C-alpha positions as CSV (number, residue, x, y, z in Angstrom):
1,M,92.5,126.3,109.8
2,G,90.8,125.6,113.0
3,S,88.0,126.4,115.6
4,A,86.6,128.3,118.4
5,Y,83.6,126.5,119.9
6,E,82.1,127.5,123.3
7,M,81.9,123.6,124.9
8,A,81.3,122.8,128.3
9,P,81.0,119.1,129.8
10,A,77.8,117.8,130.5
11,Y,77.2,115.2,133.0
12,P,73.7,113.2,133.4
13,K,72.0,114.8,136.7
14,T,71.0,111.1,137.6
15,D,72.3,107.7,136.5
16,S,69.0,106.8,134.6
17,E,69.6,105.8,131.0
18,A,67.2,109.3,130.6
19,D,69.4,111.3,131.9
20,R,72.5,109.6,130.5
21,A,70.9,110.0,126.8
22,A,69.9,113.5,127.7
23,A,73.8,114.4,129.0
24,A,74.8,113.0,126.0
25,R,72.2,115.2,123.5
26,Y,73.7,118.1,125.0
27,H,77.3,117.4,124.1
28,A,76.5,116.7,120.5
29,M,73.9,120.0,119.9
30,N,76.0,122.3,122.7
31,N,79.7,121.4,121.9
32,V,79.8,119.1,118.7
33,F,77.4,120.0,117.0
34,F,79.4,121.9,114.0
35,L,82.8,120.5,114.6
36,E,80.9,117.2,113.7
37,A,79.9,118.7,110.8
38,A,83.2,119.6,109.3
39,M,84.8,116.2,110.9
40,K,82.7,113.8,110.0
41,G,79.8,115.5,107.5
42,H,77.3,115.3,108.9
43,Y,75.1,116.6,112.3
44,P,75.8,114.1,115.4
45,K,72.3,113.0,117.2
46,A,70.9,115.6,119.0
47,F,67.6,115.4,119.0
48,V,65.0,113.7,120.3
49,G,63.0,111.6,117.9
50,E,63.5,112.1,114.4
51,P,66.3,115.5,113.2
52,P,64.0,118.8,111.9
53,Y,66.4,119.3,108.9
54,D,63.0,120.4,107.4
55,I,63.8,123.2,109.3
56,M,67.1,123.1,109.1
57,G,67.0,124.0,105.6
58,F,69.0,121.1,104.9
59,E,69.1,119.4,101.5
60,E,70.1,115.9,100.4
61,G,74.0,115.8,99.4
62,D,74.5,119.0,101.9
63,E,76.9,116.4,103.8
64,K,79.8,117.2,100.6
65,I,79.3,120.7,101.8
66,L,79.6,120.3,105.0
67,Y,82.5,118.5,105.1
68,A,85.3,120.1,105.7
69,P,88.2,119.3,108.2
70,L,90.2,121.2,110.3
71,D,93.7,121.5,111.1
72,W,92.7,121.8,114.5
73,V,89.8,122.3,116.9
74,G,89.6,125.3,119.4
75,F,87.2,125.4,122.2
76,H,86.4,127.6,124.6
77,F,85.9,126.1,128.9
78,Y,84.8,127.7,131.4
79,T,82.5,125.4,133.9
80,R,80.3,122.1,133.1
81,R,76.6,121.9,132.6
82,V,74.6,119.2,134.7
83,V,71.9,118.1,132.6
84,A,68.5,115.8,133.5
85,D,65.8,114.3,130.1
86,A,63.3,117.0,129.7
87,S,61.7,115.1,126.4
88,D,58.3,114.6,128.5
89,T,57.7,117.9,129.1
90,G,55.4,120.8,127.8
91,G,57.3,123.8,128.5
92,F,60.3,124.6,126.7
93,G,62.8,127.4,127.2
94,G,63.8,128.0,123.8
95,G,67.7,128.6,123.1
96,F,70.6,126.5,121.7
97,S,73.7,128.4,123.0
98,G,76.2,125.9,124.7
99,T,76.4,128.6,127.0
100,E,72.8,129.2,128.5
101,I,70.9,127.1,130.4
102,E,66.8,127.1,132.0
103,S,66.4,130.1,134.0
104,D,62.7,128.1,134.9
105,S,64.3,124.6,136.5
106,G,60.7,123.2,135.6
107,S,60.8,123.8,131.3
108,A,63.7,122.2,128.9
109,R,65.1,124.2,126.3
110,D,63.3,122.9,122.8
111,P,61.3,120.2,121.6
112,Y,64.0,119.1,119.2
113,T,66.6,118.0,122.2
114,G,64.6,117.7,125.4
115,I,66.7,118.3,127.7
116,R,67.6,120.6,130.6
117,A,70.7,122.0,131.8
118,A,71.6,123.2,135.0
119,M,74.8,125.5,136.4
120,P,75.7,122.8,140.1
121,T,77.3,124.5,142.9
122,E,79.0,121.7,144.0
123,G,82.2,122.9,143.9
124,P,82.9,126.6,144.8
125,L,82.1,129.5,142.5
126,T,83.7,132.3,141.5
127,D,82.3,135.5,141.8
128,S,80.8,136.0,138.3
129,G,78.1,132.1,139.0
130,M,80.2,129.9,137.7
131,E,81.0,126.8,139.9
132,V,84.8,125.7,139.7
133,W,85.0,122.3,138.0
134,P,88.8,122.1,136.9
135,R,88.1,118.3,136.6
136,G,85.8,119.4,133.4
137,I,88.7,120.2,130.9
138,Y,90.2,117.3,131.4
139,D,86.7,115.1,130.9
140,L,86.1,117.2,128.0
141,V,89.5,117.3,126.0
142,T,90.3,113.6,126.1
143,K,86.4,112.9,125.2
144,I,87.0,115.3,122.2
145,S,90.3,113.2,122.1
146,R,88.5,110.3,121.9
147,E,86.5,111.5,119.4
148,Y,87.8,112.9,116.2
149,N,90.5,110.4,116.6
150,H,93.3,112.2,118.1
151,P,93.2,115.9,116.6
152,V,95.1,119.0,117.0
153,I,93.7,120.9,120.5
154,E,93.7,124.6,121.0
155,I,92.0,126.0,124.5
156,T,90.6,129.3,122.8
157,E,89.0,131.0,125.5
158,S,89.0,130.1,129.7
159,G,89.5,131.7,133.2
160,C,87.5,132.9,135.8
161,G,85.5,135.8,136.8
162,Y,86.9,137.2,140.1
163,L,86.3,141.2,141.3
164,D,89.5,141.4,143.0
165,A,91.0,145.0,143.4
166,P,94.1,147.6,144.3
167,S,94.2,147.9,147.4
168,D,96.3,150.5,150.2
169,N,97.2,147.7,152.3
170,D,98.7,145.9,149.5
171,N,100.3,148.8,148.4
172,G,98.6,149.0,144.9
173,R,99.4,145.2,144.5
174,I,95.8,142.8,143.7
175,P,96.4,139.5,145.4
176,D,93.8,137.8,143.5
177,T,94.9,134.6,144.7
178,R,91.5,132.9,143.9
179,R,92.4,133.3,140.1
180,I,96.1,131.4,140.6
181,Q,94.1,128.9,142.4
182,W,91.3,128.0,139.2
183,Y,94.5,128.4,136.7
184,R,97.2,126.2,138.8
185,Q,94.5,123.9,139.2
186,V,92.5,123.5,135.8
187,L,95.6,124.0,133.8
188,A,96.7,120.5,136.1
189,E,94.1,119.2,134.7
190,L,94.8,119.8,130.9
191,A,99.1,118.7,132.0
192,R,97.3,115.2,133.2
193,A,94.8,115.2,129.5
194,I,97.9,115.2,127.8
195,A,99.7,113.1,129.7
196,D,97.2,110.5,128.7
197,G,97.6,111.4,124.5
198,A,95.4,114.5,124.3
199,R,97.4,117.0,121.4
200,V,97.0,119.8,123.5
201,R,99.4,122.3,121.8
202,A,98.0,126.2,123.5
203,Y,96.2,127.4,126.2
204,H,94.4,130.9,125.8
205,A,94.1,132.3,129.1
206,W,90.6,134.6,129.1
207,S,91.9,137.4,129.4
208,L,94.0,139.9,128.7
209,L,93.0,143.1,130.2
210,D,89.5,143.2,132.5
211,N,87.2,144.5,129.8
212,F,83.5,144.9,128.8
213,Q,81.6,141.0,129.0
214,W,78.9,141.4,127.2
215,A,75.9,141.3,128.6
216,E,77.6,142.2,132.1
217,G,79.6,145.3,130.8
218,H,82.2,145.8,133.3
219,T,80.6,144.1,135.6
220,E,83.0,141.5,135.8
221,R,86.9,140.8,135.8
222,Y,88.7,137.8,134.5
223,G,91.8,140.3,133.5
224,L,95.0,139.0,134.2
225,I,95.5,143.0,134.4
226,Y,93.4,145.3,136.2
227,T,91.7,147.7,133.9
228,D,90.4,151.6,135.9
229,F,87.2,151.8,133.4
230,R,87.7,155.7,134.5
231,S,90.6,156.2,134.3
232,Q,92.3,153.7,131.7
233,E,95.0,153.0,134.4
234,R,96.6,149.1,133.9
235,T,98.2,146.7,136.6
236,I,99.1,144.1,136.3
237,K,97.4,141.1,139.0
238,D,99.4,138.7,141.0
239,S,97.4,136.5,138.5
240,G,99.7,138.1,135.8
241,Y,102.6,137.4,137.0
242,W,102.2,134.2,137.9
243,Y,100.5,134.0,134.5
244,G,103.7,135.1,133.2
245,R,106.4,132.8,135.1
246,V,103.9,129.7,133.7
247,A,103.9,130.5,129.9
248,A,107.9,131.3,130.3
249,S,108.9,127.8,132.2
250,N,106.0,125.1,131.2
251,R,105.6,124.9,134.6
252,L,103.1,125.4,137.4
253,D,105.1,125.4,140.1
254,V,106.6,128.9,140.3
């Protein structure tokens, strides 16, 4: 039995103690809130001040119910977050999703965690608007390994959105070189984490086919295979062929 949590490595906006503490609260709330409960039988320190256990409905003895150690830890990786302390703000954006960021830079997510999370743009952006930050998977995998005594880890979902499409100039091929580069860099960082002791047993690319991508519908393409949404014709992208060679050989230089 394992898990599939949405996670994003959190980096403090500044080196201040307040921002470092806010990044730690983001990690606790968005990355390991339920993982900590299952693996250790208690909720992590994700709140400013006293935890709002009364609102959560937490009762004495629930620790025994929470504790259900997993055989392996699974999580998704796409990009990172930069987090600032907002415990003294009066405005709140609401929400607890691990992928949610505040649209109003002056607000905080909620009064309980007191954090302000942002999508940074230091690195290049995918067509889906996510920053390319391969180092993030190394930092996240090694952090989870340290915090949970080196569990077996599985990357249950990971990928990038680019809108490359078939072209007459390429004889129907889809040379999505940016996607290949994204996967190459991320897998290289994952290999580095494994070399440093992380017990990673699998990595799953998101996704096999271009699909209906949640609220974004058909406006984004994450697949290794191009889908014509009108005819449903499928065309393997160059990244799909490349990923197949990587999977078959367990090497990146293919």
